[in-house]
C-alpha positions as CSV (number, residue, x, y, z in Angstrom):
1,M,-2.0,-2.1,4.6
2,L,-0.8,-3.0,8.1
3,T,-3.1,-3.6,11.0
4,C,-3.6,-5.7,14.1
5,S,-1.3,-8.8,14.6
6,H,2.3,-9.2,15.3
7,S,5.0,-8.5,12.7
8,Q,8.2,-8.4,14.8
9,S,10.3,-9.3,11.8
10,L,9.7,-5.8,10.5
11,V,11.5,-4.2,13.5
12,P,15.0,-4.4,12.1
13,I,13.9,-2.9,8.7
14,A,12.2,0.1,10.4
15,Y,15.0,0.5,13.0
16,E,17.6,0.8,10.3
17,L,15.6,3.4,8.4
18,H,15.2,5.5,11.6
19,K,18.7,5.0,12.8
20,N,20.2,6.3,9.6
21,S,17.9,9.2,9.2
22,S,20.6,11.5,10.7
23,W,18.2,13.8,12.5
24,P,20.3,16.8,13.5
25,G,20.4,17.5,17.3
26,I,18.8,14.2,18.3
27,S,20.4,10.9,19.2
28,S,19.8,8.3,16.6
29,S,18.5,6.0,19.4
30,Y,15.6,8.3,20.2
31,Y,12.4,9.2,18.4
32,V,10.9,12.7,19.0
33,Q,7.1,13.0,19.2
34,S,4.6,15.6,20.4
35,K,1.0,15.8,21.5
36,Q,0.2,18.8,19.4
37,L,1.7,21.9,17.9
38,P,0.0,25.0,19.2
39,S,1.0,28.6,18.6
40,Y,4.4,28.3,20.2
41,F,6.2,27.7,16.9
42,K,9.1,30.1,17.8
43,F,10.2,27.7,20.5
44,F,10.6,25.0,17.8
45,M,13.1,27.2,15.9
46,N,15.6,25.6,18.3
47,F,15.1,22.4,16.3
48,S,16.3,21.8,12.8
49,A,13.8,21.7,9.9
50,V,14.4,18.0,9.5
51,T,13.6,17.4,13.1
52,L,10.4,19.4,13.0
53,R,9.1,17.2,10.2
54,Y,9.1,14.3,12.6
55,I,7.3,16.0,15.5
56,I,3.8,14.7,15.1
57,N,0.7,13.6,17.0
58,C,1.4,10.7,19.3
59,F,0.5,9.3,22.7
60,P,-1.9,11.4,24.9
61,Y,0.7,11.9,27.6
62,P,0.1,15.2,29.4
63,T,3.0,16.9,31.1
64,P,2.1,18.6,34.3
65,R,3.1,22.3,34.6
66,T,5.5,22.8,37.5
67,S,5.9,26.6,37.2
68,P,3.8,29.6,36.1
69,Q,6.0,30.1,33.1
70,P,6.5,27.1,30.7
71,E,9.9,25.4,31.0
72,Q,11.5,25.5,27.5
73,V,13.9,22.6,28.1
74,I,14.0,19.9,30.8
75,I,17.1,17.7,30.5
76,C,16.6,14.2,31.7
77,E,18.8,11.3,32.7
78,H,20.3,9.1,29.9
79,M,18.2,6.0,29.2
80,N,21.1,3.7,28.4
81,N,20.2,1.5,31.3
82,V,16.7,0.8,29.9
83,D,16.6,-2.8,28.7
84,S,14.0,-2.5,26.0
85,E,13.8,-6.2,25.5
86,N,12.7,-6.9,29.1
87,K,11.0,-3.7,30.2
88,S,7.4,-3.2,29.3
89,F,6.3,-0.3,27.2
90,G,4.7,1.3,30.2
91,D,7.9,1.1,32.3
92,A,10.0,2.6,29.5
93,F,7.4,5.3,28.9
94,E,7.7,6.6,32.5
95,K,11.3,7.4,31.8
96,L,10.8,9.5,28.7
97,V,12.4,12.8,28.2
98,Q,9.7,15.5,28.9
99,V,9.7,19.0,27.5
100,S,6.7,21.1,28.6
101,V,5.5,24.1,26.6
102,E,2.0,25.1,27.7
103,T,-0.3,22.4,26.2
104,M,2.5,20.7,24.3
105,A,4.3,17.6,25.4
106,I,7.4,16.4,23.5
107,T,8.9,13.0,24.3
108,A,11.9,11.0,23.2
109,L,11.4,7.3,23.1
110,P,13.9,4.5,22.3
111,I,13.2,3.5,18.7
112,D,13.2,-0.3,19.3
113,V,10.6,0.0,22.1
114,W,8.4,2.4,20.1
115,L,8.6,0.1,17.0
116,K,7.7,-3.0,18.9
117,E,4.7,-1.4,20.5
118,R,3.6,0.0,17.1
119,L,4.0,-3.3,15.3
120,K,2.7,-5.6,18.1
121,K,-0.9,-5.6,17.0
122,W,-0.4,-5.5,13.2
123,V,-0.9,-7.8,10.3
124,Q,-0.7,-7.2,6.6
125,L,-4.0,-7.6,4.9
126,S,-2.7,-8.0,1.4
127,G,0.3,-7.3,-0.8
128,H,3.9,-8.5,-0.3
129,E,4.7,-9.4,3.3
130,G,7.1,-7.0,5.0
131,S,6.7,-4.2,2.4
132,I,5.3,-1.7,4.9
133,V,6.9,-0.5,8.2
134,P,6.1,2.4,10.6
135,A,7.8,5.7,9.9
136,T,6.2,7.8,12.6
137,T,3.1,7.4,14.8
138,C,1.0,8.7,11.9
139,T,3.0,7.7,8.8
140,L,4.3,4.5,7.1
141,Y,7.3,3.6,5.0
142,K,6.3,1.5,2.0
143,K,8.9,-0.3,0.0
144,Q,8.9,0.4,-3.8
145,T,9.8,-1.6,-6.8
146,G,12.9,-0.7,-8.8
147,N,11.1,1.9,-11.0
148,C,9.5,3.8,-8.1
149,M,6.3,4.3,-10.1
150,E,4.2,4.8,-7.0
151,A,6.3,7.8,-5.8
152,R,5.7,9.5,-9.2
153,A,2.0,8.6,-9.0
154,Y,1.6,10.1,-5.5
155,E,3.4,13.3,-6.6
156,N,0.9,13.7,-9.4
157,I,-2.1,12.8,-7.2
158,T,-0.9,15.5,-4.7
159,K,-1.1,18.1,-7.5
160,D,-4.6,17.1,-8.4
161,S,-6.7,19.0,-5.9
162,V,-10.0,17.2,-6.6
163,L,-8.4,14.0,-5.1
164,N,-7.5,15.6,-1.8
165,G,-8.6,13.4,1.1
166,F,-9.4,10.4,-1.1
167,T,-5.9,9.0,-0.9
168,P,-3.2,8.8,1.9
169,R,-1.2,12.0,2.2
170,Y,2.2,11.6,0.5
171,F,5.3,13.0,2.2
172,K,8.5,12.0,0.5
173,Q,10.6,9.4,-1.2
174,L,13.8,8.1,0.3
175,Q,16.6,5.6,-0.4
176,K,18.1,3.0,1.9
177,N,20.7,0.4,0.8
178,D,19.8,0.9,-2.9
179,E,16.1,0.4,-2.1
180,C,13.4,2.9,-2.6
181,F,10.7,3.8,0.0
182,I,7.9,6.3,0.2
183,E,6.5,7.9,3.3
184,I,2.7,8.0,3.4
185,E,-0.1,8.6,5.9
186,D,-1.2,5.8,8.1
187,L,-4.9,6.0,7.6
188,L,-5.8,3.9,10.6
189,Q,-4.5,6.6,12.9
190,Q,-7.6,8.6,12.1
191,F,-9.5,6.2,14.3
192,A,-9.5,6.2,18.1
193,D,-8.2,2.7,18.5
194,P,-6.9,1.2,15.2
195,S,-6.8,-2.3,16.8
196,K,-10.6,-2.2,17.1
197,T,-11.4,-1.2,13.5
198,S,-12.9,-3.4,10.9
199,I,-11.0,-3.2,7.6
200,M,-11.6,-4.4,4.0
201,D,-9.2,-4.3,1.0
202,I,-11.1,-4.3,-2.3
203,K,-8.9,-4.6,-5.5
204,I,-10.5,-2.2,-7.9
205,G,-10.7,-2.5,-11.8
206,T,-11.5,-5.1,-14.4
207,R,-7.7,-5.4,-15.1
208,T,-5.2,-5.9,-12.3
209,F,-2.1,-6.4,-14.6
210,L,-0.1,-4.0,-16.7
211,E,-0.1,-4.4,-20.5
212,S,3.6,-4.7,-20.4
213,E,3.3,-7.7,-18.1
214,V,1.5,-9.7,-20.7
215,S,3.2,-8.5,-23.9
216,N,5.3,-11.7,-24.0
217,T,3.5,-14.2,-26.2
218,K,5.7,-17.1,-25.1
219,R,3.6,-20.1,-23.7
220,R,4.5,-21.3,-20.3
221,K,4.0,-24.7,-18.7
222,D,3.9,-23.3,-15.1
223,L,1.0,-21.0,-15.9
224,Y,-0.9,-23.9,-17.5
225,E,-0.4,-25.9,-14.3
226,K,-1.5,-23.0,-12.1
227,M,-4.7,-22.7,-14.2
228,T,-5.6,-26.4,-14.2
229,A,-5.0,-26.5,-10.4
230,I,-7.8,-24.0,-10.0
231,D,-10.1,-25.3,-12.7
232,P,-9.1,-28.6,-14.5
233,D,-11.9,-28.1,-17.1
234,E,-10.7,-24.6,-18.2
235,P,-8.0,-25.5,-20.9
236,T,-9.1,-25.7,-24.5
237,P,-8.2,-28.9,-26.5
238,E,-5.3,-27.0,-28.1
239,E,-4.0,-25.9,-24.7
240,R,-4.3,-29.5,-23.4
241,A,-2.3,-30.8,-26.3
242,C,0.7,-28.5,-25.7
243,G,0.3,-28.1,-21.9
244,E,1.3,-24.4,-22.0
245,I,-0.5,-21.0,-22.0
246,T,0.5,-17.4,-22.3
247,K,0.6,-15.0,-19.4
248,L,-2.2,-13.0,-20.9
249,R,-4.4,-16.1,-21.1
250,Y,-3.6,-16.9,-17.4
251,M,-4.2,-13.4,-16.2
252,Q,-7.6,-13.1,-17.9
253,F,-8.6,-16.5,-16.6
254,R,-7.7,-15.3,-13.1
255,E,-9.7,-12.1,-13.4
256,R,-12.7,-14.1,-14.6
257,E,-12.4,-16.5,-11.7
258,S,-13.0,-13.7,-9.3
259,S,-15.6,-10.8,-9.5
260,S,-13.1,-8.5,-11.2
261,A,-14.0,-9.3,-14.8
262,E,-17.8,-9.0,-14.2
263,L,-18.1,-6.4,-11.4
264,G,-14.8,-4.4,-11.8
265,F,-13.6,-5.3,-8.3
266,R,-12.9,-8.2,-6.0
267,I,-12.5,-8.4,-2.2
268,E,-8.9,-9.2,-1.3
269,A,-9.0,-9.5,2.4
270,A,-10.8,-8.2,5.5
271,K,-10.5,-7.9,9.2
272,M,-14.0,-8.6,10.3
273,P,-16.0,-7.2,13.3
274,G,-14.6,-9.2,16.3
275,G,-11.1,-9.2,14.9
276,S,-10.9,-12.3,12.7
277,L,-8.8,-12.0,9.6
278,Q,-10.3,-13.4,6.3
279,K,-8.3,-13.7,3.1
280,N,-10.3,-16.4,1.3
281,F,-12.8,-14.5,-0.9
282,K,-12.1,-16.5,-4.1
283,K,-15.6,-17.8,-4.2
284,V,-17.1,-14.3,-3.9
285,R,-17.9,-13.6,-7.5
286,T,-21.5,-12.5,-8.0
287,Y,-23.5,-9.5,-7.0
288,E,-25.2,-11.6,-4.4
289,D,-21.9,-13.0,-3.1
290,V,-20.5,-9.5,-2.6
291,T,-23.7,-8.3,-0.9
292,R,-23.5,-11.2,1.7
293,A,-19.8,-10.5,2.3
294,L,-20.4,-6.8,2.9
295,I,-23.3,-7.5,5.2
296,D,-21.0,-9.7,7.3
297,F,-18.3,-7.0,7.2
298,F,-20.7,-4.3,8.4
299,G,-21.9,-6.3,11.4
300,T,-24.7,-5.2,13.6
301,D,-24.5,-1.5,12.7
302,R,-25.1,-2.1,9.0
303,E,-27.3,0.8,8.1
304,R,-25.0,3.5,9.6
305,I,-22.0,2.0,7.8
306,R,-23.8,1.4,4.5
307,S,-25.2,4.9,4.3
308,R,-21.9,6.7,5.2
309,L,-19.9,4.5,2.9
310,L,-22.3,5.0,0.0
311,A,-22.0,8.8,0.4
312,R,-18.3,8.6,0.5
313,L,-18.1,6.4,-2.7
314,K,-20.4,8.8,-4.6
315,A,-18.2,11.7,-3.7
316,M,-15.1,9.7,-4.6
317,R,-16.6,8.8,-8.0
318,S,-17.4,12.4,-8.7
319,A,-13.8,13.4,-7.9
320,I,-12.4,10.6,-10.2
321,E,-14.6,11.8,-13.0
322,R,-13.1,15.3,-12.7
323,S,-9.6,14.2,-12.0
324,H,-6.7,15.1,-14.4
325,F,-4.6,12.3,-12.9
326,F,-7.2,9.6,-13.7
327,A,-7.9,11.0,-17.2
328,T,-4.2,10.7,-18.0
329,H,-3.1,7.5,-16.1
330,E,-4.0,3.9,-16.2
331,V,-4.6,2.9,-12.6
332,V,-4.0,-0.9,-12.2
333,G,-3.8,-3.0,-9.1
334,S,-5.2,-0.2,-6.9
335,S,-7.4,-0.9,-3.9
336,L,-10.2,0.7,-2.0
337,L,-9.5,0.6,1.8
338,I,-12.7,0.6,3.8
339,V,-12.5,1.1,7.6
340,H,-15.1,1.4,10.2
341,D,-15.5,1.4,14.0
342,H,-18.2,2.3,16.4
343,E,-17.9,6.0,15.5
344,K,-16.4,6.5,12.0
345,V,-16.7,5.1,8.5
346,N,-14.3,6.0,5.7
347,C,-12.9,4.8,2.4
348,W,-9.7,5.7,0.5
349,M,-7.9,4.8,-2.7
350,I,-4.6,3.2,-2.0
351,D,-1.8,1.3,-3.8
352,F,-0.6,3.1,-7.0
353,A,2.5,1.0,-7.7
354,K,1.1,0.1,-11.2
355,S,-0.2,3.5,-12.1
356,S,1.4,5.0,-15.2
357,P,0.8,7.9,-17.6
358,V,-0.7,7.2,-21.0
359,D,0.1,9.0,-24.3
360,S,-0.5,12.7,-23.9
361,T,-3.1,12.7,-26.8
362,R,-5.4,10.3,-25.0
363,R,-7.9,10.5,-22.2
364,L,-9.2,7.5,-20.3
365,D,-12.8,7.1,-19.0
366,H,-12.1,4.0,-16.8
367,R,-15.4,2.4,-18.0
368,T,-14.6,1.4,-21.5
369,P,-13.9,-2.4,-21.8
370,W,-10.1,-3.1,-22.0
371,V,-8.6,-4.4,-25.2
372,P,-4.8,-4.6,-25.7
373,G,-3.5,-1.1,-26.4
374,N,-6.3,1.1,-25.1
375,S,-5.0,1.3,-21.5
376,E,-8.5,1.2,-20.0
377,D,-8.7,-0.4,-16.5
378,G,-12.3,-0.4,-15.5
379,Y,-11.7,1.5,-12.3
380,L,-14.9,3.6,-12.4
381,L,-16.9,0.5,-13.5
382,G,-15.9,-1.1,-10.3
383,V,-16.8,2.0,-8.2
384,D,-20.2,2.1,-10.1
385,N,-21.0,-1.5,-9.3
386,L,-20.0,-1.2,-5.6
387,I,-22.3,1.8,-5.3
388,K,-25.1,-0.2,-7.0
389,I,-24.6,-3.1,-4.5
390,L,-24.8,-0.7,-1.5
391,E,-27.9,1.0,-2.9
392,G,-29.6,-2.4,-3.4
393,M,-28.6,-3.9,-0.1
394,P,-31.7,-5.1,1.7
395,P,-32.8,-3.4,4.9
396,V,-31.7,-4.9,8.2
397,E,-35.2,-6.2,9.0
398,V,-35.6,-8.0,5.7
399,T,-32.3,-9.8,6.2
400,I,-33.2,-10.9,9.8
401,V,-36.5,-12.4,8.5
402,E,-34.6,-14.2,5.7
403,E,-32.2,-15.7,8.2
404,L,-35.0,-16.9,10.5
405,S,-37.0,-18.4,7.7
């Protein structure tokens, strides 16, 4: 998930994706946007279908009406003389192409200027750095692994109506330089000012690795060294003697070191109220640890956020229990994305790169403990425990008294 810091290194990646989109009728150096799409759809028949897909909500930039009848097309000067490196975003914005149709305002913005403005306040909370770039003002391109499992997962999720609204909207899969990308909804754009939101990424499930990742029983020295660097007392006498462990042993140790094994989830990262970014939640393991971390994340408006998040999670749990997708897929390495600001609170399921279908004769409940071969992942166990923590969270006045005592 991208939000709030600078990631200028991503600009070339996104620029290449946009530049080579080959939108008919539009220069590759411009990006078409609109305030809204009212009932004047016939006007847009002048555009190609591909172009229309990229006309989306954007900057609230009203175009004043200069005549009683709406102008269908207003041709503007070329913007070749705009130095996007030196001009501010505001300066460039004043020179945008403007097409006024009643309440609608379409603009064309140099891609590099638009991207730099879009990326200027972002940081990646978790996951592989540079794996997400903006596609439009409301969508993102997410880089895929070679097998494109996430694209197939989103296609199946889209068909499962009970999950509607609980995941980002999925638009399409595309290829660029032999790499696979998917275009999905940028969830932060549902908030008035994404830069002022508080965000938490919670890795959900008791197992965050695929069974295929740990099927190799070969012992490895590097994994032994990683384990002892975290906890020198962890190895058994046999492991100390050979100085090597299997990947399964290491992965289970890692899950146990966090709250994943016990609670079915762990906090990966958070942008806290006030804007500070926190990624070190390795010591947050117990029910009490998680409660304190969530209290800090909720800030001064705790009860409003807690109650709305609780209702959202209960609705999500009900949807998962009725979901055909969840019954037929192991969902590993997925996260809950929690976002709040002074007005809204919401939570979504994200990251389905390790979601894969199970044998057609089986049905998963996502609560049964995992043993090799059963494909259970503990997803619902994690949701259950997060709900319990929110239900048991002490009232604000109790916490204040405890802090003062």
